C-alpha positions as CSV (number, residue, x, y, z in Angstrom):
1,X,346.9,129.4,-60.5
2,X,345.7,126.0,-59.3
3,X,345.3,124.0,-63.0
4,X,346.5,126.3,-65.5
5,X,344.0,124.4,-68.1
6,X,341.0,124.8,-65.8
7,X,338.9,127.2,-67.6
8,X,339.2,125.4,-71.3
9,X,338.2,121.9,-69.7
10,X,335.3,122.9,-66.6
11,X,332.3,124.4,-67.3
12,X,330.6,126.8,-64.7
13,X,328.1,125.2,-62.7
14,X,325.5,127.4,-60.8
15,X,324.5,126.0,-57.3
16,X,322.0,123.8,-56.4
17,X,318.4,124.6,-55.5
18,X,315.5,123.7,-54.0
19,X,312.4,123.2,-56.8
20,X,309.9,126.4,-56.7
21,X,306.5,123.9,-56.1
22,X,309.0,123.2,-52.8
23,X,310.3,126.1,-51.7
24,X,307.4,127.9,-51.9
25,X,306.1,126.4,-48.9
26,X,308.3,127.9,-46.8
27,X,310.6,130.7,-46.0
28,X,313.7,129.1,-45.3
29,X,316.9,129.7,-47.8
30,X,317.0,127.2,-50.9
31,X,320.2,127.4,-52.6
32,X,323.0,125.0,-51.2
33,X,326.4,125.9,-51.1
34,X,328.7,124.0,-53.5
35,X,330.5,120.4,-52.2
36,X,334.2,120.1,-51.6
37,X,334.8,118.7,-54.7
38,X,332.3,120.8,-56.8
39,X,333.9,123.5,-55.2
40,X,337.5,122.7,-56.0
41,X,336.5,122.7,-60.0
42,X,334.8,125.5,-60.0
43,X,338.2,127.3,-58.4
44,X,340.3,125.5,-61.2
45,X,338.7,128.0,-63.7
46,X,340.0,130.6,-62.2
47,X,342.7,132.1,-65.1
48,X,344.7,134.0,-62.1
49,X,345.1,136.6,-64.6
50,X,348.0,139.2,-64.3
51,X,345.5,141.9,-63.9
52,X,342.8,140.7,-61.8
53,X,339.9,142.7,-63.5
54,X,337.8,140.9,-60.8
55,X,339.7,142.3,-57.7
56,X,339.1,146.0,-58.9
57,X,335.8,145.2,-59.9
58,X,334.3,143.9,-56.3
59,X,334.1,147.0,-54.3
60,X,335.8,145.2,-50.8
61,X,338.5,144.3,-53.0
62,X,338.2,140.5,-52.4
63,X,341.7,139.0,-53.5
64,X,339.6,135.8,-55.6
65,X,342.3,134.8,-57.4
66,X,344.3,133.6,-54.3
67,X,341.4,131.8,-52.4
68,X,340.3,130.3,-55.6
69,X,343.6,129.0,-55.6
70,X,343.4,128.2,-52.2
71,X,340.2,126.4,-52.6
72,X,341.2,124.3,-55.5
73,X,344.1,123.0,-53.7
74,X,341.6,121.9,-50.3
75,X,343.0,124.9,-48.2
76,X,340.0,126.0,-46.8
77,X,340.8,127.8,-43.3
78,X,343.4,129.4,-45.0
79,X,341.0,130.8,-48.0
80,X,338.7,131.6,-45.6
81,X,341.5,133.8,-43.3
82,X,342.2,135.4,-47.2
83,X,338.5,136.3,-47.3
84,X,337.7,137.4,-44.1
85,X,340.9,140.0,-44.4
86,X,339.1,142.2,-46.8
87,X,335.2,141.4,-46.3
88,X,334.0,141.0,-42.5
89,X,330.6,139.5,-43.5
90,X,331.0,137.5,-46.4
91,X,328.4,135.6,-45.1
92,X,326.0,138.0,-46.1
93,X,327.5,138.9,-49.5
94,X,328.0,135.2,-50.9
95,X,324.5,135.1,-50.4
96,X,323.1,138.8,-51.9
97,X,325.9,140.5,-53.9
98,X,324.9,140.8,-57.1
99,X,328.5,139.9,-57.7
100,X,330.3,142.8,-59.6
101,X,333.3,140.5,-59.5
102,X,331.7,138.0,-62.2
103,X,331.1,140.6,-64.4
104,X,334.7,142.1,-64.2
105,X,335.9,138.6,-64.6
106,X,338.4,138.0,-67.8
107,X,336.9,134.7,-68.5
108,X,333.4,136.6,-69.2
109,X,334.7,138.2,-72.4
110,X,334.3,135.4,-74.3
111,X,333.1,132.5,-72.0
112,X,331.1,132.0,-68.8
113,X,332.4,133.9,-65.6
114,X,334.7,132.2,-62.8
115,X,331.7,131.6,-60.2
116,X,333.4,133.7,-58.0
117,X,329.9,134.1,-55.5
118,X,328.9,130.8,-55.3
119,X,332.9,129.8,-54.1
120,X,332.7,132.7,-51.0
121,X,329.5,130.9,-50.3
122,X,331.5,127.8,-49.8
123,X,333.9,129.0,-47.9
124,X,332.3,131.1,-45.4
125,X,329.6,128.4,-45.1
126,X,332.5,125.8,-44.2
127,X,334.2,128.2,-41.5
128,X,330.9,128.6,-39.7
129,X,330.8,124.6,-39.9
130,X,333.9,124.3,-38.3
131,X,334.2,126.4,-36.1
132,X,337.2,128.4,-37.7
133,X,335.0,132.0,-37.2
134,X,336.3,132.7,-33.8
135,X,337.0,136.3,-31.6
136,X,339.2,138.8,-32.6
137,X,339.5,140.8,-29.5
138,X,342.5,143.6,-29.1
139,X,345.3,142.7,-27.1
140,X,344.7,146.2,-25.8
141,X,342.5,149.0,-25.1
142,X,342.7,152.3,-26.5
143,X,340.3,154.1,-23.6
144,X,338.3,155.9,-26.6
145,X,334.9,155.3,-27.1
146,X,333.0,155.2,-30.6
147,X,329.2,155.7,-31.6
148,X,327.8,153.7,-34.5
149,X,324.4,154.6,-36.0
150,X,322.7,151.3,-37.6
151,X,323.4,148.3,-37.7
152,X,323.2,147.4,-41.2
153,X,326.6,146.1,-42.9
154,X,328.1,149.6,-42.8
155,X,327.5,150.1,-38.9
156,X,329.1,145.9,-38.1
157,X,331.9,146.2,-40.7
158,X,333.1,150.0,-39.1
159,X,332.2,148.8,-35.9
160,X,334.0,145.4,-35.9
161,X,337.5,146.6,-37.6
162,X,337.2,149.4,-34.6
163,X,336.6,146.9,-31.8
164,X,339.9,145.0,-32.7
165,X,342.1,147.7,-32.7
166,X,341.2,148.4,-29.0
167,X,338.4,151.2,-29.1
168,X,335.3,151.0,-27.2
169,X,332.3,150.8,-29.9
170,X,328.7,150.8,-28.9
171,X,326.1,150.2,-32.0
172,X,322.9,151.9,-31.7
173,X,319.7,150.4,-33.6
174,X,316.0,151.5,-33.6
175,X,314.8,148.2,-34.3
176,X,314.3,145.6,-32.1
177,X,316.8,143.3,-33.6
178,X,320.3,144.4,-34.9
179,X,321.0,144.2,-38.4
180,X,319.3,147.1,-40.1
181,X,317.8,146.8,-43.5
182,X,319.9,143.0,-43.8
183,X,317.2,141.9,-40.9
184,X,313.7,143.2,-42.4
185,X,314.7,144.4,-45.3
186,X,316.0,141.0,-46.8
187,X,313.4,138.3,-47.1
188,X,314.4,135.1,-45.6
189,X,314.2,133.1,-48.4
190,X,317.3,134.7,-49.3
191,X,319.2,135.1,-46.0
192,X,318.7,133.9,-43.3
193,X,318.6,135.9,-40.2
194,X,320.6,133.6,-37.6
195,X,323.5,134.4,-39.7
196,X,323.4,138.3,-38.6
197,X,322.9,136.8,-35.3
198,X,326.1,134.4,-35.2
199,X,328.4,137.2,-36.8
200,X,326.7,139.7,-33.5
201,X,328.1,136.9,-30.9
202,X,331.3,136.8,-32.3
203,X,331.2,141.1,-32.3
204,X,330.1,141.2,-28.9
205,X,332.8,138.7,-27.8
206,X,335.5,141.4,-29.6
207,X,334.3,143.8,-26.9
208,X,331.3,145.6,-29.5
209,X,328.0,146.6,-27.2
210,X,324.7,146.7,-29.2
211,X,321.8,148.7,-27.5
212,X,318.6,148.1,-30.0
213,X,315.5,149.8,-30.1
214,X,317.1,153.6,-29.6
215,X,316.6,156.2,-31.7
216,X,318.9,158.9,-32.5
217,X,318.1,162.4,-33.4
218,X,314.6,164.4,-33.3
219,X,311.6,164.7,-34.9
220,X,310.8,161.4,-35.9
221,X,307.9,160.5,-37.7
222,X,305.4,158.7,-35.4
223,X,305.5,155.3,-37.4
224,X,309.5,155.5,-36.4
225,X,308.5,156.6,-33.1
226,X,306.7,153.4,-32.5
227,X,309.3,150.8,-33.0
228,X,311.5,152.6,-30.0
229,X,312.1,151.9,-26.6
230,X,313.7,155.0,-26.0
231,X,315.8,158.1,-27.9
232,X,319.1,159.7,-27.5
233,X,320.1,163.0,-28.8
234,X,322.8,164.1,-31.0
235,X,324.4,166.2,-28.2
236,X,324.5,163.6,-25.5
237,X,326.1,161.8,-28.4
238,X,328.7,164.2,-28.8
239,X,329.4,164.0,-25.4
240,X,329.6,160.7,-24.4
241,X,331.6,159.7,-27.7
242,X,335.2,160.8,-29.3
243,X,333.5,159.5,-32.7
244,X,330.3,159.2,-34.1
245,X,329.6,157.3,-37.1
246,X,326.4,157.5,-39.2
247,X,326.1,153.8,-41.1
248,X,322.0,154.2,-41.2
249,X,320.7,152.7,-44.5
250,X,318.5,155.4,-47.1
251,X,314.9,154.5,-46.1
252,X,312.9,157.3,-47.7
253,X,311.3,155.4,-50.2
254,X,310.6,156.8,-53.6
255,X,306.7,157.8,-54.1
256,X,304.2,157.5,-57.0
257,X,302.8,160.6,-56.8
258,X,299.1,159.6,-58.7
259,X,295.6,160.0,-58.2
260,X,294.1,156.8,-55.5
261,X,297.4,156.5,-53.9
262,X,295.6,157.0,-50.8
263,X,293.6,154.0,-51.6
264,X,294.0,151.3,-49.1
265,X,295.8,148.2,-50.3
266,X,298.8,150.6,-51.1
267,X,301.9,150.2,-49.6
268,X,305.3,150.8,-49.6
269,X,307.6,147.4,-50.1
270,X,309.8,148.6,-46.7
271,X,306.1,148.3,-45.3
272,X,305.5,145.1,-46.7
273,X,308.5,143.0,-46.6
274,X,309.1,143.8,-42.5
275,X,306.1,142.5,-41.5
276,X,306.7,139.1,-42.9
277,X,310.5,138.9,-41.5
278,X,308.9,140.0,-38.4
279,X,306.6,137.2,-38.6
280,X,309.3,134.9,-39.3
281,X,310.9,135.8,-36.4
282,X,308.1,134.9,-33.9
283,X,306.6,137.8,-33.5
284,X,302.7,138.4,-33.0
285,X,301.2,141.4,-35.5
286,X,297.8,142.9,-35.8
287,X,296.8,143.5,-39.4
288,X,299.7,142.3,-40.9
289,X,299.6,143.1,-45.1
290,X,299.5,140.2,-47.0
291,X,298.5,139.1,-50.5
292,X,296.9,135.6,-49.7
293,X,294.1,134.7,-52.7
294,X,295.1,138.5,-54.1
295,X,296.1,140.4,-57.7
296,X,299.4,141.9,-56.6
297,X,301.0,144.8,-58.7
298,X,304.6,145.7,-58.0
299,X,305.7,148.8,-59.1
300,X,309.6,149.0,-59.7
301,X,311.6,146.4,-61.5
302,X,314.6,146.2,-58.9
303,X,315.5,143.5,-56.8
304,X,313.2,144.9,-53.9
305,X,310.6,144.0,-56.4
306,X,311.5,141.0,-57.0
307,X,311.6,140.4,-52.9
308,X,307.8,141.7,-52.9
309,X,307.1,139.2,-55.9
310,X,308.7,136.1,-53.8
311,X,307.2,136.6,-50.6
312,X,303.4,137.4,-52.4
313,X,303.8,134.0,-53.5
314,X,304.6,132.4,-50.8
315,X,301.2,134.4,-49.1
316,X,299.7,132.4,-51.7
317,X,298.8,135.5,-54.6
318,X,296.0,134.8,-57.1
319,X,298.7,136.9,-59.9
320,X,301.8,138.8,-59.3
321,X,302.5,140.9,-61.8
322,X,305.9,143.4,-61.8
323,X,305.7,146.5,-63.8
324,X,309.4,148.4,-65.0
325,X,308.9,152.3,-66.0
326,X,312.5,151.6,-68.6
327,X,311.9,149.3,-71.5
328,X,312.6,145.8,-71.2
329,X,316.8,145.6,-71.6
330,X,318.3,142.9,-73.8
331,X,318.7,139.1,-72.9
332,X,322.6,139.5,-73.4
333,X,324.5,142.6,-73.2
334,X,327.4,143.6,-75.6
335,X,330.5,142.1,-73.8
336,X,333.0,144.1,-75.7
337,X,331.1,147.2,-75.1
338,X,330.5,146.8,-71.6
339,X,333.1,144.6,-70.2
340,X,334.4,145.1,-67.4
341,X,331.8,147.2,-66.2
342,X,328.6,145.8,-65.0
343,X,326.2,145.5,-67.7
344,X,322.5,146.5,-68.5
345,X,320.7,142.7,-69.1
346,X,318.1,141.0,-68.5
347,X,318.2,139.3,-65.0
348,X,315.1,136.8,-64.0
349,X,315.5,136.4,-60.3
350,X,314.8,133.0,-58.1
351,X,311.7,134.7,-56.9
352,X,310.5,135.3,-61.0
353,X,311.2,132.0,-62.0
354,X,308.3,130.9,-58.9
355,X,305.8,132.8,-60.6
356,X,305.5,136.2,-61.9
357,X,304.1,138.0,-64.8
358,X,306.5,140.8,-65.8
359,X,305.7,144.0,-68.2
360,X,308.5,146.6,-69.2
361,X,308.0,150.2,-70.4
362,X,304.8,150.9,-68.4
363,X,303.9,154.1,-66.6
364,X,300.9,154.1,-63.8
365,X,298.4,156.9,-64.4
366,X,296.0,156.4,-61.3
367,X,294.7,153.8,-58.6
368,X,290.7,153.2,-58.5
369,X,289.0,151.4,-56.2
370,X,285.6,151.5,-54.3
371,X,284.7,152.2,-50.3
372,X,288.6,153.8,-50.3
373,X,289.7,149.9,-51.3
374,X,291.9,149.9,-54.4
375,X,290.5,147.7,-57.0
376,X,292.4,148.6,-60.2
377,X,295.7,150.0,-61.7
378,X,295.3,152.7,-64.8
379,X,298.6,152.2,-67.0
380,X,300.0,153.3,-70.3
381,X,302.6,151.8,-71.9
382,X,305.9,154.5,-72.8
383,X,308.5,154.8,-75.7
384,X,311.5,157.2,-76.0
385,X,311.0,160.2,-78.6
386,X,313.4,162.9,-78.9
387,X,315.3,161.8,-76.3
388,X,312.5,161.7,-74.0
389,X,309.9,158.9,-72.6
390,X,306.5,159.8,-73.4
391,X,303.0,157.7,-73.1
392,X,302.3,155.9,-76.6
393,X,298.8,157.5,-77.4
394,X,295.5,154.9,-76.9
395,X,298.1,152.9,-75.1
396,X,296.3,153.1,-71.7
397,X,294.9,149.8,-70.1
398,X,293.7,148.7,-66.8
399,X,294.8,145.7,-64.6
400,X,293.0,144.2,-61.4
401,X,294.9,145.3,-58.2
402,X,294.2,143.7,-54.7
403,X,297.1,145.1,-53.4
404,X,299.6,146.9,-54.9
405,X,303.4,147.3,-53.7
406,X,305.6,150.5,-54.0
407,X,308.9,149.4,-54.6
408,X,311.1,152.2,-57.0
409,X,313.7,152.1,-54.8
410,X,315.0,154.7,-51.9
411,X,315.7,158.6,-52.2
412,X,318.0,159.8,-49.4
413,X,317.9,158.6,-45.7
414,X,315.9,159.8,-43.3
415,X,316.1,163.2,-42.7
416,X,316.1,163.4,-39.1
417,X,319.4,162.3,-38.4
418,X,320.6,164.5,-40.6
419,X,318.9,167.3,-39.6
420,X,319.5,166.5,-35.6
421,X,323.5,166.9,-36.0
422,X,323.1,169.5,-38.6
423,X,325.0,168.1,-41.1
424,X,325.7,169.9,-44.8
425,X,324.1,167.3,-47.1
426,X,325.0,166.9,-50.9
427,X,322.3,167.3,-53.6
428,X,320.4,164.3,-53.1
429,X,320.0,164.4,-49.7
430,X,323.1,162.4,-48.3
431,X,325.1,162.9,-45.5
432,X,327.8,165.0,-47.2
433,X,331.6,163.6,-46.9
434,X,334.7,162.8,-49.0
435,X,336.5,159.9,-49.5
436,X,339.6,161.5,-51.2
437,X,342.6,162.5,-48.8
438,X,342.9,163.2,-45.2
439,X,339.8,163.2,-43.0
440,X,338.3,161.1,-45.6
441,X,334.0,160.3,-44.3
442,X,333.9,163.4,-42.2
443,X,331.0,165.3,-42.4
444,X,331.0,169.1,-42.0
445,X,330.3,168.7,-38.0
446,X,333.3,168.0,-36.1
447,X,333.8,164.3,-35.2
448,X,330.7,162.9,-36.8
449,X,331.3,160.6,-39.9
450,X,329.5,158.8,-42.6
451,X,329.6,155.5,-44.5
452,X,327.1,153.4,-46.3
453,X,323.7,154.3,-47.5
454,X,323.6,157.4,-45.6
455,X,326.7,159.1,-47.3
456,X,326.4,158.0,-50.8
457,X,322.7,156.9,-51.0
458,X,321.1,153.9,-52.0
459,X,323.6,150.9,-52.6
460,X,324.7,147.4,-52.3
461,X,325.6,145.6,-49.0
462,X,329.3,145.2,-50.3
463,X,329.8,149.1,-50.8
464,X,328.0,149.2,-47.5
465,X,331.2,146.9,-46.5
466,X,333.5,148.5,-48.2
467,X,332.4,152.1,-46.8
468,X,332.1,150.8,-42.9
469,X,335.8,149.2,-43.3
470,X,336.9,152.2,-45.0
471,X,335.3,154.8,-42.6
472,X,336.6,152.3,-39.5
473,X,340.1,153.2,-40.5
474,X,339.5,157.0,-41.1
475,X,338.0,157.1,-37.3
476,X,340.9,155.4,-36.1
477,X,343.2,157.6,-38.0
478,X,341.3,160.7,-36.4
479,X,341.6,159.1,-32.1
480,X,344.9,157.4,-32.8
481,X,347.0,159.9,-35.4
482,X,347.5,156.6,-37.2
483,X,345.6,153.4,-38.3
484,X,347.0,149.9,-38.8
485,X,343.3,148.8,-40.4
486,X,343.4,147.8,-44.2
487,X,342.9,151.2,-46.5
């Protein structure tokens, strides 16, 4: 424990950020990592609990008290090694993870949690700045070949783990660049994409082969086929590789079945957000969906909706309104009731701070427009009655809307991949694969494994990393009979 009385002496410090009026002019990251002295003070707040609930609250089980102490003592290189022992890509989680570890922090019971995420951000950035993040190629090769379908956090974590124990790993990605939803689902102002490129270069040096623009499976929708350079059948993968990991994202968005859904100007969030990321990367797009000068309505109150808000404001929207179906949560959770679990409470993102009207318990009834283009949204207020959500009589209202963005979550992976392999699915349409006992992460088809969103459904980046790592261990055991990879 770095400083026995640190949690009594020091206050939690938020990372510094660029002012909203300034950051709205660009798509670069605007949150700055802590200075050395700030990180030391924040690390000193950790109480090194006898039972570190932060460790179990973190899906990858980061050894948080240890690296907090190391940062307090200035042992940054050792802190980085500790962090990398449980997390292959902390540069992602240090930026975009909602930090369930902080919700579980013991100090959070009656004070403010240790700034775990900000310390993680500091450690990995310190590592990149000093050249400490280097390839770790295997000493020997096994001769076994593994295909990883999907290059998001689950796929990258699995691929790196397997390459480091000597397997020949090939990652297949349908898009033109590696990263999956990290690349095209997360706005650049939350995470710049050079971070993905740096990690990919490290993995290439470790022996991972990356193939972009490749669709795996069959019966793809035309919109997906248009993004690929080639297709490869599931039969070919199963023939050419000793094991296959399906690690794609849950990309089937939840739709809004109301009158007027077909009008122009109504789009899924994942039609809108990837386009701006591609433009930022230097691509030239025809007919980009933009919010410039428009009255924007975002339907869905989660992170994806927040990303739509931030991007719309950077486009120069005339106004931005965000609707949520559920009631407004409390500003502060009842900590004795919920700790150490993830609390339901009002969360205001950096995008909300940049300008957005938010409204809760609102249901969209229909969309209206002229000449085939949306012009307004008709909604009504909701209330809970007899255990059910019902429309409040006489509460109907209309909202001007030139652009409506649907950000209501994702229901399942794209079915064409799972159907091509003939996998058994769970009740939600995900690949059915248990995480318990022998053969964990194995699907109903021989030598085919599933991890991340493709197995558990839409979830957090940190859960994808956990599943990728654990799936890699299961694959290694399948191929070699035992594994030295961590659980």
